[in-house]
C-alpha positions in Angstrom: -18.1 0.7 9.4 -14.6 1.8 10.6 -12.9 5.0 11.5 -9.7 5.8 9.7 -7.3 8.6 10.6 -5.1 10.0 7.8 -2.4 12.4 9.0 -0.7 15.0 6.9 2.2 17.4 7.4 0.1 20.3 6.1 2.9 21.6 3.9 3.9 18.2 2.3 0.7 16.6 1.2 0.6 12.8 0.5 -1.6 11.8 -2.4 -0.7 8.1 -1.7 -2.6 8.2 1.6 -5.8 9.4 -0.1 -5.4 7.0 -3.0 -5.1 4.1 -0.6 -8.2 5.0 1.4 -10.1 5.6 -1.9 -9.3 2.0 -3.0 -10.4 0.8 0.4 -13.7 2.5 0.0 -14.6 0.3 -2.9 -15.0 -2.6 -0.4 -17.0 -0.8 2.3 -17.8 2.5 4.0 -15.9 4.3 6.7 -15.4 7.7 8.4 -12.2 9.4 7.3 -10.7 12.0 9.6 -8.0 14.1 8.2 -5.5 15.6 10.7 -3.3 18.4 9.4 -0.2 19.1 11.5 1.8 22.3 11.4 5.6 21.6 11.4 6.2 24.4 13.7 3.5 23.5 16.3 4.7 19.9 16.3 8.4 20.8 16.7 7.6 23.0 19.6 5.4 20.4 21.3 8.1 17.8 21.1 10.9 20.1 22.2 13.0 19.4 19.1 15.0 22.6 18.2 16.3 20.9 15.0 14.8 23.0 12.2 17.0 25.8 11.0 15.8 29.4 11.2 15.4 29.6 7.4 13.2 26.5 7.4 11.1 27.9 10.2 10.6 31.2 8.4 9.7 29.4 5.1 7.0 27.2 6.5 5.7 29.5 9.2 4.4 31.9 6.6 3.3 29.4 3.9 -0.2 29.4 5.2 -1.6 29.5 1.6 -0.2 26.0 0.9 -1.6 24.6 4.2 -5.0 26.0 3.3 -4.8 24.7 -0.2 -4.0 21.2 1.0 -6.9 21.1 3.4 -9.2 22.3 0.7 -8.0 19.6 -1.6 -8.6 16.9 1.0 -12.2 18.1 1.5 -12.8 18.3 -2.3 -11.3 14.8 -2.8 -13.6 13.3 -0.1 -16.7 14.9 -1.6 -15.9 13.9 -5.1 -15.4 10.3 -4.0 -18.3 10.1 -1.7 -16.3 9.7 1.5 -17.7 10.7 4.8 -15.0 12.9 6.5 -14.0 15.1 9.3 -11.1 17.6 9.4 -8.7 18.8 12.2 -6.7 21.7 10.8 -6.6 24.2 13.7 -5.0 22.1 16.5 -2.3 24.7 17.4 -0.6 23.9 20.7 -2.8 20.9 21.3 -1.8 19.1 18.1 0.1 16.2 19.7 -2.5 15.5 22.5 -5.4 15.7 20.0 -3.7 13.3 17.6 -3.0 10.8 20.4 -6.6 11.0 21.6 -7.9 10.5 18.1 -5.8 7.3 17.7 -7.4 5.9 20.9 -10.8 6.1 19.2 -9.8 5.0 15.7 -9.3 1.7 13.9 -6.1 2.7 12.1 -3.9 5.7 11.3 -2.5 6.2 7.8 0.3 8.5 6.7 2.6 9.0 3.8 6.0 8.2 5.3 7.8 9.7 2.3 6.3 13.1 2.6 5.8 13.4 6.3 7.9 16.4 7.5 10.3 15.7 4.7 11.8 19.1 5.0 13.0 18.6 8.5 16.4 16.9 8.3 16.6 14.6 11.2 17.7 11.0 11.7 15.7 8.4 9.6 13.0 7.7 10.3 12.5 11.3 11.5 11.9 12.0 15.2 8.4 13.2 14.3 7.5 10.0 12.6 9.0 7.9 15.4 7.0 9.8 17.9 3.7 9.0 16.2 4.7 5.3 15.9 5.5 5.1 19.6 2.4 6.9 20.9 -0.3 5.8 18.5 -3.0 3.7 20.2 -4.1 2.0 17.0 -2.2 0.3 14.1 -0.2 2.7 11.9 0.1 2.2 8.1 3.1 3.9 6.5 2.7 4.4 2.8 5.5 5.3 0.3 4.5 7.5 -2.6 3.6 6.0 -5.9 3.1 2.5 -4.5 0.4 0.4 -6.1 -2.5 -0.9 -4.0 -1.1 -4.1 -2.4 -1.7 -7.4 -4.3 -0.3 -9.6 -1.5 0.3 -9.5 2.3 3.5 -10.4 4.1 2.9 -11.2 7.8 6.0 -11.2 10.0 5.9 -13.8 12.8 8.3 -14.8 15.5 6.0 -16.5 18.0 5.9 -13.4 20.3 2.8 -11.8 21.7 3.6 -8.6 19.7 3.8 -10.4 16.3 0.6 -12.2 16.9 -1.1 -9.0 18.0 -0.1 -7.4 14.7 -1.5 -10.3 12.8 -4.8 -10.1 14.6 -5.1 -6.3 14.2 -4.6 -6.5 10.5 -7.3 -9.1 10.1 -9.7 -7.1 12.3 -9.1 -3.7 10.6 -8.6 -4.8 7.0 -10.7 -8.0 6.5 -11.3 -6.9 2.9 -7.6 -7.5 2.2 -7.4 -10.9 3.9 -8.5 -12.7 0.8 -5.3 -11.7 -1.0 -2.3 -14.0 -1.3 -0.8 -14.0 2.1 2.7 -15.2 3.3 3.2 -15.7 7.0 6.9 -15.7 7.4 9.1 -17.0 10.2 12.9 -16.6 9.9 15.5 -18.7 11.7 18.8 -20.4 11.1 17.8 -23.1 13.6 16.2 -26.4 12.6 12.9 -25.7 14.2 9.2 -25.4 13.4 7.2 -22.2 13.6 6.4 -21.6 17.3 2.9 -22.7 18.2 2.2 -23.8 14.7 -1.1 -25.7 15.5 -2.6 -22.7 17.3 -1.3 -20.3 14.6 -2.9 -22.3 11.8 -6.2 -22.5 13.7 -6.4 -18.7 14.0 -4.8 -17.5 10.8 -6.6 -20.1 8.6 -9.9 -18.6 9.7 -9.0 -15.0 8.8 -6.7 -15.3 5.8 -8.3 -17.3 3.0 -5.2 -17.6 0.8 -2.6 -18.3 3.4 0.9 -19.9 3.1 3.1 -20.4 6.1 6.8 -20.1 5.3 9.9 -20.7 7.3 13.0 -18.9 5.9 16.2 -20.8 6.7 18.3 -17.6 7.0 19.2 -15.0 9.6 16.3 -12.5 9.3 18.4 -9.7 10.9 20.8 -10.0 7.9 18.9 -11.3 4.9 15.2 -10.7 5.3 15.3 -7.3 3.6 17.0 -8.9 0.6 14.3 -11.6 0.4 11.5 -9.0 0.8 12.7 -6.8 -2.1 11.6 -9.6 -4.5 8.0 -9.4 -3.3 6.7 -6.4 -5.2 3.3 -4.9 -4.5 3.2 -6.4 -1.0 2.0 -4.9 2.3 4.2 -5.9 5.3 2.7 -6.4 8.7 5.0 -6.1 11.7 4.8 -6.1 15.5 6.1 -3.6 18.0 8.3 -0.7 17.1 10.8 1.2 19.2 10.1 1.7 22.9 8.1 -1.5 23.5 10.6 -3.7 21.7 10.6 -5.1 18.2 9.9 -8.4 16.6 12.9 -10.7 16.2 12.1 -10.7 12.5 11.8 -7.0 12.2 14.7 -5.5 14.2 14.9 -1.8 14.6 17.5 -1.4 11.9 15.4 -3.3 9.3 12.3 -1.3 10.0 14.4 1.9 9.6 15.4 0.6 6.1 11.8 -0.1 5.1 10.8 3.5 6.1 14.0 5.1 4.7 14.0 3.4 1.4 10.2 3.6 0.9 10.2 0.1 -0.5 6.8 -1.2 0.6 3.7 -0.2 2.7 4.3 -1.2 6.3 1.7 -1.7 9.0 3.0 -1.5 12.5 0.8 -2.5 15.5 1.8 -2.7 19.2 0.0 -3.2 22.4 
């Protein structure tokens, strides 16, 4: 049994996040902890004076919507037989509580399309980036209206971080590892995948329908174009932001995945 966190901006609820965990529940049980963040509390904690006064006034007093979304989460879990917990009164300790929760969770799930969508910051928003940087478990970003993944795309560049992400996905979501899986390495050089023998030994034991693929192209320029043709896929990537990024998934490309809401994206870093 695993523990899954699902994080909501309390005013912009993400049905996609709940739909995903409900599909997961068909393959096994888990404890689902819903964390509802207040836009204002989170903005103050991070010291970001970006929201306009009109925005602050609008959300500060929209407590009815916040309460309604929390009630819907509880009702959804009870209807679907999900064991759950709720954090909806974090106040000034919201950020610290969330970071602590990720330390004791298997994964964190959030709807990247709805998360603080009313705060107009750089993409992906500063709030979203803060969670990606500080989470101590893998983070799964879900666009709205995306189907449950039919295939998995693993990014690999031979680095410790990309291998860590590959491992974490296998450990946290073993029920998805029997799906069609492409492990992709991109390079314009005439070279094999780094440590291919060791890679095959590990990945072949965890991914039952695995294909290793080398793309003879510059991943920093063309990989996003290639990925668009792989519908209904879930992308797995290594580190994000402060700790460096995979050669395959440079910062600019990951921004595009989040900005355009193309595919679910799992990010794991040590």
